[in-house]
C-alpha positions as CSV (number, residue, x, y, z in Angstrom):
1,M,0.0,0.0,0.0
2,V,1.2,3.5,-0.8
3,H,0.8,6.8,1.1
4,Q,-0.4,5.1,4.3
5,Y,1.7,7.4,6.4
6,R,1.0,10.6,4.5
7,N,-0.8,12.4,7.3
8,Q,0.3,13.6,10.7
9,P,1.0,12.3,13.4
10,L,1.6,8.9,11.7
11,R,4.0,10.6,9.2
12,G,6.2,12.0,11.9
13,F,6.2,8.7,13.9
14,Y,7.1,6.7,10.8
15,L,9.9,9.1,9.7
16,L,11.4,9.1,13.2
17,Y,11.3,5.3,13.2
18,E,13.0,5.0,9.8
19,F,15.7,7.5,10.7
20,T,16.4,5.7,14.0
21,A,16.5,2.3,12.3
22,L,18.8,3.7,9.6
23,I,21.4,5.0,12.0
24,T,21.3,2.2,14.6
25,F,20.8,-0.9,12.4
26,R,20.4,-0.6,8.7
27,L,23.5,1.4,7.8
28,P,25.9,-0.6,9.9
29,Y,24.3,-3.8,8.6
30,W,24.7,-2.7,4.9
31,V,28.4,-1.7,5.6
32,V,29.2,-5.1,7.1
33,R,27.4,-7.2,4.6
34,N,28.7,-5.3,1.6
35,S,32.3,-5.5,2.9
36,L,32.3,-8.9,1.3
37,R,32.4,-8.4,-2.4
38,P,30.6,-11.7,-3.3
39,L,27.6,-10.5,-1.2
40,R,27.2,-7.2,-3.1
41,A,24.4,-7.0,-5.7
42,R,27.1,-6.5,-8.3
43,R,30.7,-7.6,-7.7
44,S,32.0,-4.6,-9.7
45,W,30.5,-2.1,-7.2
46,S,32.7,-0.4,-4.6
47,L,31.6,-0.7,-1.0
48,R,30.5,3.0,-1.2
49,K,28.3,2.4,-4.2
50,A,26.8,-0.8,-2.8
51,V,25.8,1.0,0.4
52,F,24.4,4.0,-1.5
53,V,22.2,1.7,-3.6
54,E,20.8,0.2,-0.4
55,L,20.1,3.7,0.9
56,V,18.3,4.8,-2.3
57,K,16.2,1.6,-2.1
58,R,15.1,2.4,1.4
59,I,14.5,6.1,0.7
60,S,12.3,5.0,-2.3
61,K,10.3,2.9,0.0
62,I,9.9,5.7,2.5
63,T,8.8,8.2,0.0
64,T,6.2,5.8,-1.4
65,K,4.7,5.4,2.0
66,V,4.6,9.2,2.9
67,D,4.0,10.6,-0.6
68,G,7.3,12.4,-0.7
69,I,9.6,13.6,2.0
70,K,9.8,17.2,1.0
71,F,7.5,19.3,-1.3
72,I,9.5,21.2,-4.0
73,A,7.0,22.4,-6.5
74,D,4.1,21.2,-8.8
75,H,2.0,22.6,-11.7
76,T,0.3,25.1,-9.4
77,T,3.2,26.2,-7.2
78,V,6.5,27.4,-8.6
79,T,9.8,27.4,-6.7
80,Q,10.9,30.8,-5.6
81,G,14.5,32.2,-5.4
82,P,16.9,34.7,-6.9
83,D,18.3,32.1,-9.2
84,I,15.0,30.7,-10.4
85,K,13.7,31.5,-13.9
86,H,10.2,30.4,-14.6
87,V,7.4,31.2,-17.0
88,W,3.8,30.2,-17.3
89,L,2.9,28.4,-20.4
90,D,-0.3,29.0,-22.3
91,P,-2.6,26.0,-23.0
92,I,-2.8,24.8,-26.5
93,P,-6.4,23.6,-27.2
94,D,-6.2,24.3,-30.9
95,L,-3.3,21.9,-31.4
96,L,-5.2,18.7,-30.5
97,N,-6.4,16.3,-33.1
98,N,-9.6,14.3,-32.7
99,K,-7.9,11.3,-31.1
100,L,-6.2,13.3,-28.5
101,R,-9.4,15.2,-27.7
102,A,-11.2,11.9,-27.2
103,W,-8.5,10.6,-24.9
104,A,-8.6,13.8,-22.9
105,A,-12.4,13.8,-22.7
106,K,-12.4,10.3,-21.4
107,V,-10.6,11.4,-18.2
108,N,-11.9,15.0,-18.0
109,V,-8.5,16.5,-18.8
110,V,-8.3,19.8,-20.6
111,P,-5.3,21.9,-21.7
112,A,-4.0,24.0,-18.8
113,S,-1.5,26.7,-18.0
114,I,1.5,25.2,-16.3
115,P,5.0,26.5,-15.2
116,G,8.3,25.9,-17.0
117,Y,11.8,26.6,-15.8
118,W,14.9,27.8,-17.6
119,F,18.4,26.5,-16.6
120,D,21.6,28.3,-17.6
121,K,25.1,27.1,-18.1
122,Q,27.2,28.1,-15.1
123,G,28.5,31.6,-15.7
124,V,25.8,32.4,-18.3
125,D,22.7,34.6,-17.5
126,T,20.4,34.5,-20.4
127,P,17.2,36.5,-20.0
128,I,14.0,34.5,-19.7
129,G,12.7,33.6,-23.1
130,A,15.4,35.4,-25.0
131,P,15.4,34.7,-28.8
132,P,17.9,32.1,-29.8
133,R,21.3,33.0,-31.2
134,P,21.9,31.9,-34.8
135,G,22.2,28.1,-34.8
136,E,21.7,27.8,-31.0
137,K,20.6,24.4,-29.7
138,V,18.3,24.0,-26.7
139,I,17.4,21.0,-24.6
140,Y,13.7,20.5,-23.7
141,S,13.6,18.4,-20.6
142,L,10.8,16.2,-19.3
143,H,11.5,14.8,-15.8
144,G,11.0,11.3,-14.5
145,G,9.3,10.0,-11.5
146,G,6.7,7.5,-12.7
147,Y,4.3,10.4,-13.7
148,T,3.5,10.7,-10.0
149,R,6.6,12.3,-8.4
150,Y,9.3,14.9,-8.6
151,S,9.4,18.3,-10.3
152,A,10.9,20.3,-13.1
153,S,12.2,22.7,-10.5
154,P,15.9,23.5,-10.4
155,K,15.7,22.6,-6.7
156,D,14.7,19.0,-7.4
157,L,17.0,16.0,-7.3
158,I,16.3,15.3,-11.0
159,A,17.8,18.7,-11.9
160,R,21.2,17.2,-11.5
161,I,20.7,15.6,-14.9
162,L,20.2,19.0,-16.5
163,H,23.2,20.6,-14.7
164,G,25.3,17.7,-15.9
165,L,24.1,18.2,-19.5
166,L,24.9,21.9,-19.3
167,E,28.4,21.2,-17.9
168,N,29.3,18.6,-20.5
169,C,27.5,19.8,-23.7
170,T,29.5,22.7,-25.0
171,D,27.0,23.9,-27.7
172,V,24.1,24.1,-25.3
173,Q,23.8,27.3,-23.2
174,R,20.3,26.7,-21.6
175,I,17.7,24.1,-21.0
176,F,13.9,24.4,-20.6
177,A,11.9,22.1,-18.4
178,A,8.1,21.8,-18.3
179,E,6.3,21.2,-15.0
180,Y,3.7,18.8,-16.4
181,R,0.8,17.7,-14.2
182,L,1.4,14.6,-12.1
183,S,-1.1,11.8,-12.0
184,R,-3.1,10.4,-9.0
185,A,-5.1,7.2,-8.5
186,A,-7.9,5.8,-6.4
187,P,-8.4,4.6,-3.8
188,E,-5.3,6.2,-2.2
189,D,-6.1,9.6,-3.8
190,T,-8.7,11.4,-5.8
191,P,-8.0,10.4,-9.5
192,A,-6.4,13.2,-11.4
193,H,-4.3,14.1,-14.5
194,A,-4.3,10.6,-16.1
195,F,-3.0,10.3,-19.7
196,P,-3.0,12.4,-21.8
197,A,-2.6,15.3,-19.3
198,A,1.2,15.2,-19.3
199,L,1.2,15.0,-23.1
200,L,-0.9,18.1,-23.4
201,D,1.5,19.9,-21.0
202,A,4.6,18.7,-22.9
203,L,3.1,19.9,-26.1
204,A,2.5,23.3,-24.6
205,G,6.1,23.6,-23.5
206,Y,7.4,22.6,-27.0
207,T,5.1,25.0,-28.7
208,Y,6.4,27.8,-26.4
209,L,9.9,27.1,-27.4
210,V,9.0,27.3,-31.1
211,E,6.3,29.9,-31.4
212,T,7.2,32.2,-28.5
213,V,10.9,31.9,-28.0
214,G,11.7,31.3,-31.7
215,F,13.7,28.1,-31.7
216,A,13.7,26.1,-35.0
217,P,12.4,22.6,-34.3
218,Q,15.6,21.1,-35.7
219,D,17.5,22.9,-33.0
220,I,15.5,21.4,-30.2
221,V,16.7,18.2,-28.4
222,I,13.9,16.6,-26.3
223,E,15.4,14.9,-23.3
224,G,13.5,12.6,-20.9
225,D,14.5,10.3,-18.1
226,S,12.4,7.3,-16.9
227,A,8.7,8.4,-17.2
228,G,10.0,11.6,-18.9
229,G,11.5,9.3,-21.6
230,N,8.1,7.8,-22.1
231,L,6.6,11.3,-22.4
232,A,9.4,12.4,-24.8
233,L,8.5,9.5,-27.1
234,A,4.8,10.3,-26.9
235,L,5.3,14.0,-27.7
236,T,7.6,13.2,-30.6
237,R,5.1,10.6,-32.0
238,Y,2.3,13.2,-31.9
239,L,4.4,15.7,-33.7
240,V,5.5,13.2,-36.3
241,E,2.1,11.6,-36.9
242,N,0.3,14.9,-37.2
243,A,2.8,17.0,-39.1
244,G,0.9,18.9,-41.7
245,S,-2.6,17.7,-40.6
246,V,-3.0,19.9,-37.4
247,A,-2.9,23.6,-38.3
248,G,-0.2,25.4,-36.3
249,L,1.4,22.3,-34.9
250,P,5.2,22.7,-34.8
251,A,7.5,20.3,-36.7
252,P,9.2,17.4,-34.9
253,P,12.4,18.0,-32.9
254,G,15.9,17.6,-34.2
255,A,16.9,14.9,-31.7
256,L,15.9,12.8,-28.8
257,L,17.9,11.9,-25.6
258,L,16.3,9.1,-23.6
259,L,17.7,8.2,-20.2
260,S,16.5,4.9,-18.7
261,P,13.1,5.4,-20.4
262,W,10.0,3.6,-18.9
263,V,8.4,2.3,-22.1
264,D,6.2,-0.6,-20.9
265,L,3.2,0.2,-18.7
266,T,1.6,-3.2,-18.9
267,I,1.2,-5.3,-15.8
268,K,4.0,-7.8,-15.7
269,S,6.7,-9.5,-13.6
270,P,10.2,-10.1,-14.9
271,E,10.3,-13.3,-16.9
272,P,12.5,-16.1,-15.2
273,G,15.9,-16.0,-16.7
274,S,15.6,-12.5,-18.2
275,R,18.0,-9.7,-17.5
276,A,15.3,-7.8,-15.6
277,A,14.9,-10.8,-13.3
278,A,18.6,-10.8,-12.7
279,N,18.5,-7.1,-11.9
280,S,15.6,-7.2,-9.6
281,S,17.8,-7.5,-6.5
282,A,20.3,-4.8,-7.7
283,D,18.2,-1.9,-8.9
284,Y,16.4,0.4,-6.5
285,L,13.2,0.2,-8.6
286,G,12.1,-2.9,-6.7
287,L,8.8,-1.7,-5.1
288,P,5.8,-3.4,-6.8
289,E,3.3,-1.2,-5.0
290,A,5.0,2.0,-6.2
291,G,5.0,0.8,-9.8
292,D,1.4,-0.4,-9.6
293,Y,0.3,3.0,-8.2
294,A,2.2,4.9,-10.9
295,R,0.7,2.7,-13.6
296,R,-2.8,3.0,-12.4
297,A,-2.5,6.8,-11.9
298,F,-1.2,7.5,-15.3
299,L,-3.2,5.0,-17.3
300,G,-6.7,5.7,-15.9
301,P,-9.1,3.8,-18.2
302,H,-6.8,3.8,-21.2
303,D,-5.3,0.8,-22.9
304,P,-1.7,0.3,-22.0
305,L,-1.1,-1.5,-25.3
306,D,-0.9,1.7,-27.3
307,P,2.2,3.0,-29.0
308,Y,1.8,6.3,-27.2
309,I,2.0,4.5,-23.8
310,S,4.0,1.3,-24.1
311,P,6.2,1.5,-27.2
312,G,8.7,-1.0,-25.6
313,S,6.2,-3.7,-24.6
314,N,6.7,-7.2,-26.0
315,D,3.2,-8.3,-25.2
316,P,2.0,-10.5,-28.1
317,R,-1.2,-8.4,-28.2
318,M,0.8,-5.2,-28.9
319,P,0.0,-3.7,-32.3
320,P,2.9,-3.0,-34.7
321,V,5.0,0.0,-33.5
322,S,6.8,2.1,-36.0
323,F,9.2,5.0,-35.5
324,E,9.3,6.2,-39.1
325,G,9.9,10.0,-39.2
326,F,11.5,10.1,-35.7
327,P,14.7,12.1,-35.4
328,H,18.2,11.0,-34.3
329,T,17.9,9.3,-30.9
330,F,20.4,8.5,-28.2
331,I,19.2,6.0,-25.6
332,V,21.0,5.3,-22.4
333,A,20.4,2.5,-19.9
334,G,22.1,0.9,-16.9
335,G,23.1,-2.7,-17.2
336,A,21.7,-3.4,-13.7
337,E,18.4,-1.7,-14.0
338,L,15.0,-3.3,-13.8
339,L,13.8,-1.7,-17.1
340,I,16.6,-3.2,-19.2
341,D,14.4,-5.7,-21.2
342,E,11.8,-3.2,-22.2
343,I,14.5,-0.7,-23.2
344,G,16.1,-3.4,-25.3
345,V,12.7,-3.9,-27.1
346,L,12.5,-0.2,-27.7
347,V,16.0,0.0,-29.1
348,E,15.4,-2.9,-31.5
349,R,12.2,-1.4,-32.8
350,M,13.7,2.1,-33.2
351,K,16.7,0.6,-35.1
352,D,14.3,-1.3,-37.3
353,S,12.7,2.0,-38.3
354,L,15.6,4.4,-38.1
355,G,18.8,2.3,-38.6
356,E,21.9,4.3,-37.8
357,K,19.9,7.3,-36.5
358,V,19.6,5.4,-33.2
359,T,22.5,5.1,-30.8
360,Y,22.4,2.9,-27.7
361,Y,24.7,3.1,-24.7
362,E,24.5,0.7,-21.8
363,A,26.6,1.4,-18.7
364,P,27.7,-2.0,-17.2
365,D,26.2,-2.7,-13.8
366,A,24.7,0.8,-13.5
367,V,21.2,1.2,-11.9
368,H,18.2,3.0,-13.2
369,D,18.7,6.7,-13.9
370,Y,22.2,6.5,-12.6
371,I,23.2,9.9,-14.0
372,V,21.2,11.5,-11.2
373,F,23.6,10.1,-8.5
374,R,27.0,11.6,-7.8
375,W,28.2,8.3,-6.3
376,A,27.5,6.5,-9.6
377,E,31.0,6.7,-10.9
378,P,32.8,6.1,-13.1
379,E,29.8,5.4,-15.4
380,R,28.1,8.7,-14.7
381,T,31.0,10.7,-16.0
382,I,31.9,8.3,-18.8
383,R,28.2,8.3,-20.0
384,S,28.0,12.0,-20.1
385,R,31.1,12.4,-22.1
386,R,30.2,9.7,-24.6
387,S,26.6,10.7,-25.1
388,L,27.3,14.4,-25.5
389,S,30.3,14.0,-27.8
390,G,28.4,11.9,-30.3
């Protein structure tokens, strides 16, 4: 069960218990057990990395039970601060085709005004929404979190990905991130913002970059990690499939960057003998209740076997999935992550459609979304240099 300790005083008692247990028992136990290399989830991991993975697993469990430890921001509340650059995005009701309108009506979702944040390279202070310099590239970021957690705010943990991209990508001076609406599911919460709410919001952010700021679509790189990778694929699919048929719809982007994308939302368990099964004890994405809640919240009544939702599913009932017309795509995964099999299906399908326009990099023994964590070395630094130099 998720969110059972959300309200006070249970929340306070539970967090106190977890903190006490962490200091007095769990942390010492993890250190002792992982001092023996054969007992680590991966022999290649250092003691420090093995202990940190255990810590992230526990924190993931805690946040699932309390619905987040600290509120950062959401689609109604922006982060404040002297270094925060945000804008409010206009809704885009005129850019929806009949299919997208029907999906939205099914869950009572309408286009809405949401915030977006600008990130600058260190030492650069570009005015909010400044027109692009000639040939300037921009990254459009869609954050992960299972469609139910985290924020596009520069203060969120996920923002480390964007700071890393700005540090390592010499021809990108700024990044824009959309604060799309997060999903909720019954019975734990009042259902809200199921698919396609996030897609409508992502489309609004992309349209802002093209129509308001003035970026040429070919100069935009859409980046998404985990659920954000799923959303990046859905947004690109919509732009590709409706190019020329929806008046005013911008052209597709110049490139895609997908980091540990979540691309199969069907209900499943790792198949015996699969790579995902072998990774289930290593990756921190090992909480079935959290995955189930995220799946229910995002899907609502929609069919998970739709290319917009599960483009990496190998379910035999899945209709054919084509990526014709998609741009150059760079896909990154960790060799020890739970999503490794579905990412493999996605890579195979995209290469079938796009050939050499698709590049895949797998960091050996790395966990899901490893680029977020500073302790995930050396793969975190190596991955950044390889992906951004190509």
